[in-house]
C-alpha positions, 0 to 999 in steps of 0.5 A: 918686889920689896920684901917684908920680914917673915917674922912680922906675920908670926905671933910673938912666940914664933908659932906658925899660923893656921892654914885657913884664913883667920877670922876677921878681927878689926885691929885697925890695920889689916882687917884681921888678915895676915899682911898679904904681902908676906906671902911672897916674903922671906923667913930670914932668921938673920933679920932678927939682928940688924947689925949682923954681917952674916949673908942673908939666906935666900930661903929656908929649905923645906926638904933638905937632903940627907947630906945637908941634914947631917952636915947641918948646912943649908940645902938649896933643894935642887933635884936630883942633886942639890948644889952642895952634893953636886959641887962635892961629887956626893950622892944626894938622897932626899927622904920623903917627908911625912905630913906634919902640922907645920906642913899645914901652916900658912908659914910654910906657904909664905916661905915656899912662895918666897922660894918660888919668887927668889929662884925665879928672880935669878933666872933672867940675870942667870941667863943673861950672865951665867948661861950666855957667857958659858953657853957653849960649855953648858950646852956641851955638858947637856948634850953629853949627859942629857941630865935635867937637874936644875943648875945652881944659880949664882946670886952674885948678880943680885944686890941684897943691900938694895932689896933691904933698902927697898923694904924700909925706904927713907923718907926722901926715898925715890924708887929707882927705875928698873931696866927698860921693858923689852918691846919688839916693834916687829914680830914678823922678823925673828930677832937673834941674840949674840949667842945665836938664840932666836926669840920666840914670840909670846903672842898666840897670834905669832903662831901663824908666823912660826916657820914650822907652822907655815910649812903645814898650814894651808896656802889659802890661809897664809895668803889671806893672812898676808893680805891683812898686813902686819899687826892686823889685829891692832889695825882692825881694833883701832879703825873700828867706830868709837862707842856711840856718844849718845845718851839715853836717859832713864826713863826716856822722858826724864830729860837732861837731868835724869841722873838726879832723878834716879831712884836711890834703890837703883843706885844702890842696887847697881853698886852692890851688884858691882861690888859682889861681882867685878870688884872681888876679882878685880879689887880696884875699889874699897867698898867702905870708902865708896859707900861712905864718901864717894857715892854720897859726894856724887849724889849730893853734887847732883852727879856733876863734873867731879871725879866722884861722879865719874867713878860712881857712874863707871861703877853703875855701868859695870853694875849693869853688866853685873846684873846681867850676869846674875840673870844669866846665871840665875843668881839672886841679886844682893839684898834679896832673900830669894834663891834665884834671880828676881828682876828688880823694878828698875831692871829695864835700865840694863837693857841697852847695847852694850849694857851700862852705856848710858852711865859710861857715856855720862862718865866719859863726858865728865872726865873731859874736864878732869883728864889731867888728874893723876891722883888715886881716884883718877887712877881708879876711874881709868882702871874701871873704864879699862874693865868696862872696855875689856868686858865689851871686847874693845881691847885697844880702848882698854889698853888706852885706859890702862896706859892712862891709869899707869901714868897715874900710878907712876905719878903717885909712886915716884917722887912722893913719900908713900906709906904702904902700911896705911890705907891710902898707900895700900890702895895705891898698891892695889891699883898698881898691881891691877894695872900691871897685871892687866897691862901685861896681858895686852902688851905681850899678846899684841906687842903694844908698847908698855908703860914702864910700870913693871920697873916699879915691881921691886918697890911696890909691895903686894897689897895688904887690903887694909880696911878703910875706917869710917869711925871718924866720919859721919855715918853714910846714908847709903851702905851695902847690906850684903857682906861677902868673904873678902879674905877669900877673894883677897887670897885669890888676888894674891895668888894670881899676882904670884902667878903673873910673876911666874908667867913673866919669868917663863917668857923671859927665861924659856922663849928662845930657840937655837938651830942646834936644837939644844935650846930651850934648856931642859934644866930651866924647863924643869925648874919652872915646872917645879916652881909652878907646882909649888905655887899650886900645892901650897895655896891655902886650903880654901883656894886648893883645886884638884890635880890635873887628870890623866888624858882620857883613853882614845877608846873611851866613848865619851872622852873628856878634854878637861885636864882638871876636874870640871867646875861644879854645876847645879845644884852644886854650882859656885856660890856667886858669880864672883866665886865662879870667876875666881875659882875658874881663873885660878885653875885656868891660870895654872893650865895657861902657865903649863901650856906656855912652858910647853910652847917653845917645844911646840915651836921646836917640834914644828921647826925641826921635828926630826931632831926631837928627843923623847923628852922633847916629845913629852914636853910637847904632849904636856903642852897640848894636854894643858891647852885643853879644858880651860874652865872659863869656857865650860860649866856655868860660863856657858850661860854667864858670859857677861862676867867672863874676864879678859875675853879678848886674851882668851880669844887670842889664846884659842886662835893660836891653840887651834892653829897648833892643834891643826899643825900637829895633827897634820904633821908628816912626822908620826911621832909628833902626831902621836902626842895629840891628847885624847879629846882634842877634837872636842876641845877644838870645837869648844874653842871655836864656839867661844870665838863665834860667841865673841866675834860679833863684838870685835872685828879682830876676833871676827877676822881670826875666826874667818882665818880659822875657817880656811883650815 
């Protein structure tokens, strides 16, 4: 992604900003927030002089070793030896750094997250060039020394001038498309590269195809799986009946013109529920623009065949699910003074299966005449449709809408001048990152063809959440009276974008296997763990969550499977459904990444268990530990199921994890069985319960559950 100068986010005096998000200030540009894109930006001192020929610094060391400190040279902070000490054969010593005010500054977070991104960006090219070209020498050295220090990666493959040009593209600039996305048409056949490395499927449904797993899984399960054929998940989801096309007016006696007769209180109530539930953690819409222009235009047009009507109807459809969420969690609806849920007069509008279908079908009927639109509002409509399909567990329909939204993004962002420092350009950045993050989840799990959106990742900056100014317009007659802490959710969104980058790098750099047992490389594994931990500990204070807890001893009467502290429950539950989701997703994504770093070792453990080293067993144990206790399954979500995000992705994760726990627990290797963490049986039951809850709404999930019952 493009970089922005770090000093732009500092004051003119160069002082560091506080850790806590600043108070909102209406400056007409960034809502008083730091430019959020700067959290992944470098702190390049050399950028102060545009004419300087000095080579740009990749990052600023936060803890330099003593040798580099004495020599006053840049330290790359590699552990246990930095690049300079390793090249010169010197002893490398890091002193523990005392906490200072600078440690508590947001500038440290910016530089650390930039270091995270910059180092991870070098991994794929490094593997493709340095590691693969010198593979035999590197593997031989690793076998002899068993060292786990990260290698010093070359930056020769990275074009700094190109990145600089992306920061400030000329007016006639057209973003250059990156490399094509890697897409495997058949995950049933192992693919081997020129160096003999076997590619490991990132999909959890691919676990049942692992050679080592098939030696342990029951024959009846394997036979049942074979009868389903290739890609049974996609086949089942594509063959399911479409959503019902009938529309139930509200109230029933309203007739065809029922939308024009809707009470204003209902329209506002459903819209408010959407903006306080779904939009904070999936920021597709701008609330001010919606209430100032979009909704008013839809009402004045009588909800006719306009894109504004389509968007408003989708917002109300998701608003019905949001009202259900408030009821399930006993949260007060926006605008009410009660401390608990009180059903509004129009509550019966949400009593439909699935909830919100009447509004969604009206939107689907209208978009037929507008299907060729590729502007920002069309993109928002398709993204809202994707979210709705995702919530009602229709993954293929959701993917189709994401793909259509991706087409809009590609149309808007290529061959056009986009000013990302203005509201419209920033909104395009928001829909782009929402689209890319959600597409990646489905593409990697189901081996669906990607849209090519990832190729613009270097060009599209992280959104700054520039607010829409309404001063130039007539005051809207409908507005939202409830304000939420937008900055809290904006920082959450940024953190999850950074996490998605890490997870993609994990896939591209670690998911390989060699029969010699020397891959995956310990050095890359250690670096990825380090970068993920840096992401966690350098989150702003409002986003911090506790460190993973050690496994509960097996002798404990009530073993806890959760490696993170559990979500708060009454009376200390999250302040709102959106808060519950964002906090749970941030914790859950950390565990997901830790688990995925360990999965290649689980593959290796099941395939060649006799060759496992002690370090390999530690990685297996860590992966299994981090497969437990994901927050979206417990706590408030036991009741509040209507707003659990990416449900199908979690179902797929749990399908693979249950298979892995079974394979490890039934392995003939006692050392491998000893890696099972305490409380895994209880977590296994939790995952099965989640699948049982979702199975009635998805034939693929129901089929997965039937397979698991054969264990």
